[in-house]
OpenMM code with the backbone's topology and positions (N, CA, C; nanometers):
from openmm import Vec3, app, unit

residues = "MET ALA LYS LYS LYS GLN VAL GLU LYS VAL HIS LYS PRO GLY LEU GLU TYR GLU VAL ALA ILE PRO CYS CYS TYR THR TRP MET ALA ARG THR LYS GLN GLU TYR ILE GLY TYR VAL MET GLY TYR VAL ARG ALA SER HIS PRO GLY PHE ARG VAL VAL ARG ILE GLU LYS GLY LYS ALA ILE CYS ILE LYS GLU GLU GLN GLN SER".split()
positions = [
    Vec3(0.0835, -0.1193, 0.0000),
    Vec3(0.0000, 0.0000, 0.0000),
    Vec3(0.0869, 0.1241, 0.0000),
    Vec3(0.0453, 0.2210, -0.0773),
    Vec3(0.1192, 0.3471, -0.0855),
    Vec3(0.0775, 0.4391, 0.0288),
    Vec3(0.1724, 0.5173, 0.0752),
    Vec3(0.1425, 0.6126, 0.1809),
    Vec3(0.0630, 0.7287, 0.1237),
    Vec3(-0.0276, 0.7824, 0.2052),
    Vec3(-0.1037, 0.8987, 0.1619),
    Vec3(-0.0151, 1.0210, 0.1660),
    Vec3(-0.0292, 1.1059, 0.0649),
    Vec3(0.0480, 1.2290, 0.0596),
    Vec3(-0.0121, 1.3287, 0.1585),
    Vec3(0.0736, 1.3964, 0.2327),
    Vec3(0.0270, 1.4945, 0.3304),
    Vec3(-0.0325, 1.6156, 0.2579),
    Vec3(-0.1435, 1.6618, 0.3072),
    Vec3(-0.2142, 1.7736, 0.2456),
    Vec3(-0.1497, 1.9051, 0.2885),
    Vec3(-0.1214, 1.9904, 0.1901),
    Vec3(-0.0665, 2.1223, 0.2211),
    Vec3(-0.1803, 2.2189, 0.2453),
    Vec3(-0.1714, 2.2957, 0.3514),
    Vec3(-0.2752, 2.3927, 0.3826),
    Vec3(-0.2218, 2.5336, 0.3649),
    Vec3(-0.1389, 2.5515, 0.2662),
    Vec3(-0.0797, 2.6817, 0.2380),
    Vec3(-0.1564, 2.7442, 0.1218),
    Vec3(-0.1907, 2.8707, 0.1366),
    Vec3(-0.2573, 2.9421, 0.0279),
    Vec3(-0.1507, 2.9971, -0.0651),
    Vec3(-0.1562, 2.9594, -0.1893),
    Vec3(-0.0557, 3.0016, -0.2854),
    Vec3(-0.1075, 3.1186, -0.3688),
    Vec3(-0.0244, 3.2191, -0.3920),
    Vec3(-0.0660, 3.3342, -0.4728),
    Vec3(-0.1053, 3.2905, -0.6136),
    Vec3(-0.2102, 3.3525, -0.6663),
    Vec3(-0.2542, 3.3240, -0.8024),
    Vec3(-0.3614, 3.2176, -0.8133),
    Vec3(-0.3758, 3.1306, -0.7128),
    Vec3(-0.4804, 3.0292, -0.7169),
    Vec3(-0.6110, 3.0877, -0.6660),
    Vec3(-0.7223, 3.0332, -0.7156),
    Vec3(-0.8540, 3.0812, -0.6721),
    Vec3(-0.9049, 2.9960, -0.5564),
    Vec3(-0.9671, 3.0629, -0.4600),
    Vec3(-1.0248, 2.9966, -0.3442),
    Vec3(-1.1698, 3.0391, -0.3296),
    Vec3(-1.2551, 2.9452, -0.2893),
    Vec3(-1.3961, 2.9760, -0.2669),
    Vec3(-1.4178, 3.0059, -0.1189),
    Vec3(-1.4875, 3.1154, -0.0925),
    Vec3(-1.5230, 3.1526, 0.0436),
    Vec3(-1.6749, 3.1592, 0.0492),
    Vec3(-1.7365, 3.0814, 0.1367),
    Vec3(-1.8820, 3.0811, 0.1503),
    Vec3(-1.9288, 3.2137, 0.2093),
    Vec3(-2.0342, 3.2686, 0.1519),
    Vec3(-2.0907, 3.3954, 0.1976),
    Vec3(-2.2065, 3.3645, 0.2925),
    Vec3(-2.2115, 3.4285, 0.4101),
    Vec3(-2.3249, 3.4062, 0.5009),
    Vec3(-2.4571, 3.4396, 0.4318),
    Vec3(-2.5558, 3.3540, 0.4485),
    Vec3(-2.6831, 3.3707, 0.3778),
    Vec3(-2.7603, 3.4943, 0.4229),
    Vec3(-2.7303, 3.5457, 0.5410),
    Vec3(-2.8036, 3.6631, 0.5889),
    Vec3(-2.7756, 3.7863, 0.5029),
    Vec3(-2.6639, 3.7889, 0.4326),
    Vec3(-2.6323, 3.9048, 0.3483),
    Vec3(-2.7308, 3.9193, 0.2327),
    Vec3(-2.7912, 3.8104, 0.1878),
    Vec3(-2.8854, 3.8199, 0.0762),
    Vec3(-3.0108, 3.8973, 0.1144),
    Vec3(-3.0599, 3.8784, 0.2370),
    Vec3(-3.1812, 3.9519, 0.2753),
    Vec3(-3.1499, 4.0838, 0.3445),
    Vec3(-3.0277, 4.1029, 0.3928),
    Vec3(-2.9906, 4.2307, 0.4542),
    Vec3(-2.9691, 4.3397, 0.3494),
    Vec3(-2.9141, 4.3015, 0.2362),
    Vec3(-2.8806, 4.3995, 0.1330),
    Vec3(-3.0056, 4.4415, 0.0569),
    Vec3(-3.0181, 4.5722, 0.0357),
    Vec3(-3.1321, 4.6242, -0.0398),
    Vec3(-3.1018, 4.6386, -0.1882),
    Vec3(-2.9747, 4.6548, -0.2219),
    Vec3(-2.9352, 4.6694, -0.3623),
    Vec3(-2.8182, 4.5751, -0.3916),
    Vec3(-2.7907, 4.5604, -0.5189),
    Vec3(-2.6796, 4.4756, -0.5605),
    Vec3(-2.5464, 4.5340, -0.5125),
    Vec3(-2.5314, 4.6653, -0.5193),
    Vec3(-2.4081, 4.7311, -0.4750),
    Vec3(-2.3875, 4.7119, -0.3241),
    Vec3(-2.4944, 4.7174, -0.2480),
    Vec3(-2.4853, 4.6963, -0.1039),
    Vec3(-2.4429, 4.5522, -0.0736),
    Vec3(-2.4969, 4.4575, -0.1477),
    Vec3(-2.4603, 4.3164, -0.1311),
    Vec3(-2.3113, 4.2961, -0.1594),
    Vec3(-2.2630, 4.3546, -0.2677),
    Vec3(-2.1219, 4.3441, -0.3032),
    Vec3(-2.0357, 4.4061, -0.1933),
    Vec3(-2.0793, 4.5179, -0.1379),
    Vec3(-2.0072, 4.5821, -0.0282),
    Vec3(-2.0009, 4.4944, 0.0953),
    Vec3(-2.1124, 4.4299, 0.1286),
    Vec3(-2.1148, 4.3383, 0.2426),
    Vec3(-2.0159, 4.2224, 0.2222),
    Vec3(-2.0171, 4.1658, 0.1023),
    Vec3(-1.9302, 4.0520, 0.0728),
    Vec3(-1.7834, 4.0937, 0.0787),
    Vec3(-1.7509, 4.2081, 0.0188),
    Vec3(-1.6117, 4.2568, 0.0206),
    Vec3(-1.5663, 4.2805, 0.1646),
    Vec3(-1.6515, 4.3403, 0.2461),
    Vec3(-1.6181, 4.3646, 0.3859),
    Vec3(-1.6018, 4.2363, 0.4652),
    Vec3(-1.6876, 4.1388, 0.4381),
    Vec3(-1.6791, 4.0099, 0.5074),
    Vec3(-1.5475, 3.9400, 0.4764),
    Vec3(-1.5105, 3.9362, 0.3483),
    Vec3(-1.3861, 3.8701, 0.3095),
    Vec3(-1.2665, 3.9447, 0.3675),
    Vec3(-1.2700, 4.0759, 0.3647),
    Vec3(-1.1600, 4.1565, 0.4187),
    Vec3(-1.1421, 4.1302, 0.5691),
    Vec3(-1.2536, 4.1158, 0.6426),
    Vec3(-1.2480, 4.0974, 0.7875),
    Vec3(-1.2143, 3.9538, 0.8274),
    Vec3(-1.2725, 3.8565, 0.7592),
    Vec3(-1.2561, 3.7182, 0.8027),
    Vec3(-1.1430, 3.6434, 0.7319),
    Vec3(-1.0994, 3.6914, 0.6175),
    Vec3(-0.9915, 3.6261, 0.5427),
    Vec3(-0.8917, 3.7318, 0.4957),
    Vec3(-0.8142, 3.7886, 0.5878),
    Vec3(-0.7189, 3.8925, 0.5476),
    Vec3(-0.6159, 3.8376, 0.4498),
    Vec3(-0.5842, 3.9169, 0.3505),
    Vec3(-0.4886, 3.8731, 0.2494),
    Vec3(-0.5558, 3.8186, 0.1246),
    Vec3(-0.6882, 3.7977, 0.1287),
    Vec3(-0.7614, 3.7528, 0.0115),
    Vec3(-0.8262, 3.8729, -0.0562),
    Vec3(-0.8387, 3.8651, -0.1887),
    Vec3(-0.9058, 3.9709, -0.2652),
    Vec3(-1.0151, 3.9052, -0.3479),
    Vec3(-1.1348, 3.9624, -0.3448),
    Vec3(-1.2491, 3.9075, -0.4180),
    Vec3(-1.2324, 3.9353, -0.5663),
    Vec3(-1.2435, 3.8286, -0.6470),
    Vec3(-1.2352, 3.8412, -0.7922),
    Vec3(-1.3753, 3.8488, -0.8514),
    Vec3(-1.4641, 3.7585, -0.8037),
    Vec3(-1.6029, 3.7582, -0.8505),
    Vec3(-1.6898, 3.6894, -0.7450),
    Vec3(-1.8203, 3.7083, -0.7612),
    Vec3(-1.9166, 3.6467, -0.6704),
    Vec3(-2.0094, 3.5618, -0.7558),
    Vec3(-2.0254, 3.4345, -0.7160),
    Vec3(-2.1167, 3.3484, -0.7912),
    Vec3(-2.1807, 3.2454, -0.7000),
    Vec3(-2.3115, 3.2369, -0.7053),
    Vec3(-2.3910, 3.1356, -0.6353),
    Vec3(-2.3577, 3.1209, -0.4877),
    Vec3(-2.3581, 3.2310, -0.4148),
    Vec3(-2.3368, 3.2252, -0.2709),
    Vec3(-2.1929, 3.2060, -0.2280),
    Vec3(-2.0999, 3.2189, -0.3205),
    Vec3(-1.9588, 3.2041, -0.2876),
    Vec3(-1.8799, 3.3196, -0.3481),
    Vec3(-1.7812, 3.3638, -0.2729),
    Vec3(-1.6898, 3.4655, -0.3232),
    Vec3(-1.5657, 3.3933, -0.3733),
    Vec3(-1.5317, 3.4150, -0.4988),
    Vec3(-1.4111, 3.3564, -0.5557),
    Vec3(-1.2987, 3.4566, -0.5312),
    Vec3(-1.1962, 3.4131, -0.4575),
    Vec3(-1.0892, 3.5030, -0.4134),
    Vec3(-0.9539, 3.4524, -0.4595),
    Vec3(-0.8584, 3.5437, -0.4628),
    Vec3(-0.7199, 3.5058, -0.4832),
    Vec3(-0.6383, 3.5611, -0.3674),
    Vec3(-0.5293, 3.4959, -0.3386),
    Vec3(-0.4392, 3.5390, -0.2318),
    Vec3(-0.3551, 3.6533, -0.2861),
    Vec3(-0.3556, 3.7654, -0.2137),
    Vec3(-0.2747, 3.8789, -0.2566),
    Vec3(-0.1302, 3.8554, -0.2180),
    Vec3(-0.0407, 3.8991, -0.3028),
    Vec3(0.1023, 3.8854, -0.2766),
    Vec3(0.1418, 3.9833, -0.1669),
    Vec3(0.2325, 3.9416, -0.0803),
    Vec3(0.2784, 4.0276, 0.0286),
    Vec3(0.3711, 4.1354, -0.0272),
    Vec3(0.3449, 4.2590, 0.0104),
    Vec3(0.4281, 4.3712, -0.0314),
    Vec3(0.5409, 4.3882, 0.0689),
    Vec3(0.6641, 4.3600, 0.0304),
    Vec3(0.7773, 4.3740, 0.1230),
    Vec3(0.8719, 4.4810, 0.0769),
] * unit.nanometer
topology = app.Topology()
chain = topology.addChain("A")
for resn in residues:
    res = topology.addResidue(resn, chain)
    for name in ("N", "CA", "C"):
        topology.addAtom(name, app.Element.getBySymbol(name[0]), res)
């Protein structure tokens, strides 16, 4: 039997990651722009270092921002 490969939990720059959006934002937002603002704020607060690329079907598709040194 082959050994299982250890899973890497490192976020790599350039790859896309899905972040689930809380369902309460759909009924809290009155306009599409307000919804987008809620999602951007949520990702900024709960997943620092991620940037939202697009929103689709209750998920924010994000990429890891490169560290500025």
